[in-house]
C-alpha positions, -999 to +999 in steps of 0.1 A: +546+734-319+565+705-303+576+714-268+595+696-241+577+684-210+593+673-178+571+651-156+586+643-122+578+609-106+567+597-140+576+560-139+542+549-126+508+561-114+495+595-123+529+606-136+530+578-161+496+587-174+505+624-177+537+615-196+518+593-220+492+620-227+519+647-231+535+625-258+501+619-274+498+657-276+530+658-296+554+669-269+588+655-262+587+640-227+614+638-201+604+610-178+619+616-143+623+587-119+642+583-086+647+545-084+623+527-108+646+526-138+629+496-154+595+511-152+608+544-166+625+526-195+594+506-203+572+538-203+596+555-227+596+524-249+558+525-250+558+561-260+584+556-287+564+526-300+534+549-305+556+573-324+564+597-296+597+611-282+606+602-246+637+596-225+642+586-189+661+609-165+671+598-130+671+623-101+659+626-066+640+659-071+645+669-035+683+673-042+694+705-059+726+691-074+707+661-089+681+685-104+708+707-119+724+677-135+691+662-148+679+695-163+713+699-181+709+664-196+673+671-207+684+704-223+711+686-243+689+657-253+654+673-258+658+710-255+648+735-229+619+725-206+587+743-216+563+724-194+571+714-159+547+690-142+557+686-105+541+653-096+568+634-076+557+622-042+570+598-015+556+578+014+523+592+028+520+579+063+487+584+082+495+595+117+475+606+147+484+640+162+502+621+190+522+602+165+531+632+143+565+649+144+579+680+128+600+657+106+568+641+093+557+675+081+591+683+067+591+650+047+560+661+029+572+697+024+603+683+007+582+669-021+555+695-024+573+728-017+611+723-018+612+702-050+589+724-071+609+754-060+642+739-070+628+727-103+613+760-112+645+779-104+664+757-127+641+759-157+629+795-152+658+812-171+650+793-202+613+799-199+619+836-194+641+837-225+614+820-246+586+840-231+567+808-225+563+783-197+537+761-181+542+752-144+517+726-133+517+714-097+499+682-088+480+688-056+452+670-039+416+674-027+427+667+009+432+704+016+395+709+013+385+677+030+409+680+059+415+642+062+421+631+098+454+615+107+469+631+076+477+667+087+514+663+077+503+657+041+474+681+041+495+710+054+521+705+027+495+704+000+480+737+014+515+753+012+518+740-024+486+758-034+497+791-017+530+789-035+513+782-068+492+814-065+522+835-055+543+823-084+514+830-108+513+866-097+550+870-100+554+852-134+523+864-151+539+893-169+565+870-184+540+847-203+546+818-178+514+803-162+513+784-129+484+762-120+475+733-098+456+702-106+439+687-075+430+650-081+405+631-060+413+596-049+425+581-082+435+544-075+470+537-088+498+513-079+503+528-044+467+520-035+470+483-044+463+472-008+434+496-002+404+477+013+374+473-010+350+487+015+372+518+018+372+523-019+334+518-020+328+543+008+347+569-011+329+562-043+295+566-027+304+601-016+314+613-051+285+631-069+293+615-102+292+581-085+326+567-095+363+572-090+382+587-118+411+573-137+447+586-142+437+597-177+412+622-163+441+639-145+464+636-176+438+653-198+435+683-174+472+686-173+474+685-211+449+713-214+468+735-189+500+728-209+484+739-241+482+772-259+444+772-253+451+777-216+471+809-220+446+830-200+445+806-170+470+811-141+470+809-104+441+785-103+433+752-086+414+727-108+397+700-088+394+668-108+374+646-084+339+641-097+325+669-076+338+654-043+347+689-029+315+707-040+308+718-005 
């Protein structure tokens, strides 16, 4: 069955890989972007060239009015959202405790708690009506690792996981599943300036001996979005080569 998938922050990085794989699985894809219109258009053109269905939709997914408008446009163009992948993120500054402020924490909570909540509330009525829904939050391994100088981001990712589990309990009886995919450090465009020795140090700590690729995350998301994952909910799936085994 062809379903409609909304991927937030999908114009590049993990979001783009997830969108491409959703299209490859036969779903219609709503490619959300905030400011990268050209990249979103190019991604949709690539999907259509491969025989898929995709359209770009602009919205700052921290803003309730913009979300409401975007979902309305998606529903008119592609149908109700069956699969919601909350992937959008923003700047991720590394700050010492002395440098951190409450606003630095709120900035991360806006993306990883507020945005998924607003999105879910908007698509939930349709999912309830269809007795089907897949909510997939994109988390991170940092909550297990406790990265220093990153508590603002780590705390928000911890809150995201707790929210995921609570939603799963509440929505389970409706046929809607809620899960979280926690990637390791997957190099994408935002890491273009990462030092080679930093990348190598991370790689050496991964039991499988290499850093993953965006497609590794996209494949896990695709499975969780599928009918085969109907008995999985409230779970965190670490896709990091075993980096958080301990």
